[in-house]
N, C-alpha and C positions, 0 to 999 in steps of 0.2 A: 957450664958445669966444671966441677973440680973433683980431684981425687977419685974415689971408688965410684961415685955417681956417674962419672964420665965413662969409665971402663966397663961397668957391669951392664949387660943387657937386661931389659925388663923381663920379669917372669910373666908368663901369659897363660890364659885358659881358653879353651874353645868356646865359640859362640855359634852354635849350629843353626839357630833360628833367627829370622828377621826380628829386630827389636821393636818394630812397629806393628806387625800383623801376626807374627809367629810362624809364618811359612818358611820352608826351606829355601836354599839359594844355591847359586853356582859361582865359581870364581870368575870375576871380571878383570881384576888386576892382581898381579902377584910380583914378589920380589921388590916391593917398594921400599925406599929409604926415606928417612927424615932429612930432606934436603935443606931445611930452613933452620932447625935448631939443634941438629946433630945428635939426636937420641939414637943410640945403637940399636940395631935389629933390622930384620927383613919382614915386611908386612904384606898381608893378603887382604884384598877387598872382595867381598861377595855381593851379589845382587839378588834381590828377592825374586823368586820364581813367579809371583803373582804380578802380572803386567799392570794391574790396577794399583799396585803399591810401588814396586820397582825401587825400593829403598836400598842404599848401599850401606854395608857395615863391615867393620874390622873383625876378622876371624883368622886366628885367635886375637884376643885383646889383652892388654895388660891387666894383671890382677889388681884388685883394689889397693892392696898395700904398696904396690909399686907405681901406681898411676901418677903420684906426685913427682916422681923422677922425670916424667916427660915434660914438666913445666919449669925445670931449673933455670933455663935460659929464655923463658917465654917473654913476649913483648909486654905483658901486663906488669912487669917489674919496672914501674915508673920511679923517677927520682922523687923521694918523699919531700924534698925541699923545693920542688918546682912550684912557682907561683901559679895561681889559677889562670887559665886562658881567658882572654877577653872575647868570649865566644860570640857575643852579640854587639861588640863594639867595633872600633876601627872605622876606616873609610866607608865600608859597606854596612855599617851598623844600622842606619835608618832603613836601608833596603831590606836587610835581614828581618828587622822588626816588622816592617810592612808586610813581608811575606807571611810571617807568623800570625799577624792580625788578620790578613785576608784569607789565609787557608784554614787556620785553626781557631780563629776568633779570640786570640789573646788580646787583652786590653792594655796594649803597650802605650806609653805616653805619646800623646798627639797621634793617636791611631788613625784618625780621619785624614791627617796630612800624610802619614807614612804609607797607608794602605796602597795608594796608587803607585808608589815607588816599587812595589813588588813586580810590576811589569818589566822593570829593568833586568830581572833575572830570567826573562823568557829565553834569551839566547844561551843561557847557562843552566841546562837541566841538571847537571851533576851538582852544582851549587844548591839548587832547589832541593834535590834529594838529600844532600848532606844536612841541610837545615831541618828537613823532615825527620831525619835520623837523630839530629841533636835533641829534638823534643820527643823522640820516640813515637811520632805520629799521634800524640795525645791531643785531643781537642780541649780547648779552654773550659768548656762547660763541665768537664769532669774533674776540675781541680779539687784537690783534697790531699789526703795522705797517700803517698805512692811509694812503692818499693822497686828499686832497680837491682835485679839479680845479675851478678857479674859486673858490678858498678865500676870496676877498675879504679882509676885515680880520682874519680868523681866529676869528670867533665860534664856528663849528662846531668848529674845531680845539681851542679852549679847552674846550668842553663835553666832547668826546670824550677829551681828555687827562686831564681830571679823573675820567673813568670808566675809565681804565686803558689806553687805546689809545696806541700809539707813533705820533704824528701827524706828517704832512708835508703840504705844500700846494704848489700851482702856480697861478699866475694871470698873465694878460697885462698887468694894470694895475700899473705901478710904485708908485703911491701905496698901493694895497691891499697889495702885497707888503711895502712898508716898514712899514705899520701892523702886519701880522701878525708880521713879524720883531721888532718892538719888544716884542711879547708873549713873545718867546723861542722861537718856533717856526721850524723849518726850512722855508722857503718859497722856491721858485724862480720866476724870472720867465720867462714864455714859454708856449708851448703844451705839451701832453702829449707830442706827437711829438718836439718839439725837445729834450726832456730825455734821451732815449735810455736809459731805465731798463733794467736787465737783465731777462731773462725771469723771471717768477715772483717779483717783488720784494715784492709786497704781499698781505696777507691780505684787504684790502678796498680798493675804489676807489669813490669817490662823486663825483657831479657834479650840482649843483643848478642848473638853468636855464642849462646850458652847451650842451647838444646842439643847441639851436635856433640857436646862433651859429656853429657849425662848418660848413665848406663841404662836407665829405664825412662825413655821420653814420655811414655804414657803416664807413669806415676808422677813425673815432674809436673805435667800439665794438670793433673788432678789436684796436686798440692797447690798449684797456682790458683785453681778454681776455689779451693777451700778457703784460702786466706783473702779472697776478694769478697767485698760486700755485694749484696744484690744490686745489679745494675752496673757493677764495676767493669773495667776495661783491661783486657790482657793484650799486650803487644809482644810478638815474638819475631825476631829476625834470625835467619839461619841460612846456610848455603843451600843452593838448589842443585840437586843431582842431575836435573834435566837441562842444565844451563848450556849455552853455546860454548862457554869455556871448557866444560867437561867434554862436550862433543869434539871440540877442536884439539884439546891437549891430552885427552885420555888419562893415562896413569901419571902424567906430569902435572895435571890440573891442581892448582893450589888449594882448591876447596876440599880435597881428600885429606890432606894434612895428617897422615899417620905418624905416630900412634895416638894423637890427641883427639881427633874426630872419630868417635866411636861409631857414629852413623851419620849419613848425609841423606836428608829426606827429599821426597818429591812433594809437589803441591797436593796431590790426592791423598798421600799418606798423612801429611800434616793436617789436612782437613778432617780426615777420619779420626785421628788421635784427639783433636780438639773437640770433635763432636762427642766421642766416647768419654771425654773428661768432663762433660756437662756444659759445654758452651753452645747454646742453640743458635746464636748469631755469629757468623764467621765471614770475614772477607780476607781473601788471600790474593796476592799478586806477586809478580817478580819484577825486579828492576835492574838496570844496568849501572847502578851507582858505583860498583866496585870493579867494573869490567877492565879498566885500564890497569889497575893494580893487579888484578888476577892475571892479566896478560903478561905483565912484567915478571911476575913471580912464577909463571908456568912455562916460560920458554924452555926449550930443550936444554938439558943439563950441559951439553957441550957449548951452548951459546952463553950460559951463565945468566946472572940477573943484574949485572952491572948496568946502570942507567947510562945511555948515550942519547944524543939527539935523534939518531935513527931509531933506537929502541923506543924512545918516548913517542915519536911520531907513529910508529907501528902500533903502539898500545892505544894511542888516541884514536887511530883509525879503527881498531878493533872495537873500542867502546862505541864509536859512532855507528859502526855496522850492527852491533848488538842492539843498540837503541832503535835503529830502523827495523831490525828483525822483529822486535816486540810487537809491531803493528799487526803482523800476520801470525806470529808465534808467541803468545803471551807468556809462555814458560821458558823463554830463551834467556832470561836475566840471570845473573850470578847469585842474586839474593832473593829469598822468599820473605815476604812481610805478611804476617798474620795479625789481624785486629779482631778480637773476639770478645763477646760479652754475653 
């Protein structure tokens, strides 16, 4: 940030009710600061009184007119001149393609030869999960026109286009839109609602770590349902308020990210919102894909976030422990994945 945008605190308005269910709540964390991107202000997190919901939300939250100031230094500001990443190439290229063929049915070149190579990823669960994230958990059988909301610089669009999808994107960040457009993809600037897509436009709609940024998550999911064609697939990735990281780090947990994360959902709340939005079929799970990153970013402020060999080892052990914890506690993962249709 520069100039007045750095010095001026964001104007706020109270948010007295849970954005997922409308119930009241009580203070869970207060006096929080933006440790990562330097937005001024002190923030309070409330938790829903309803134990079947237990959503966390920011109260008060930035007013609509000031919300953009919270993103002035955000990581979505990619270099518009950066070349496309070789997401499915490199030494692991055949192994990656084999995984996508075996898990999702993508007809990659020489699929019969590459499919068995997916077994080489067995000792590397995070690599597998990152590949699943790269294609947003979309099966090949649904290929067609797809929309990635919060598409960033177009890395996901690039991977899915190579696998046969007709890709489009939308993002609120002008720098990210410019970067994705330079890759040759149709990307619009703004929110999903502002685009006014016709009913049933897309075979798939995806949104990775977007839902926590929108003011009305229920309305957002209903709009996703409207623009999906019958039989289409919605995929949502979002932080998990019940994660082991939140239990461990409390107010320092990276997933809270005030003032940009307006709410952080639980699995029951996400399922209820998706059902009310008109999705009869829903699968939700949590994963440990981001656990090492969350650990590094959530360490106590006095320890800082500088990477060291000891810090990296500690983060890796935390991720391994969280992955093991998932066997007995399926909602211990840092990230929720919803696949709905």
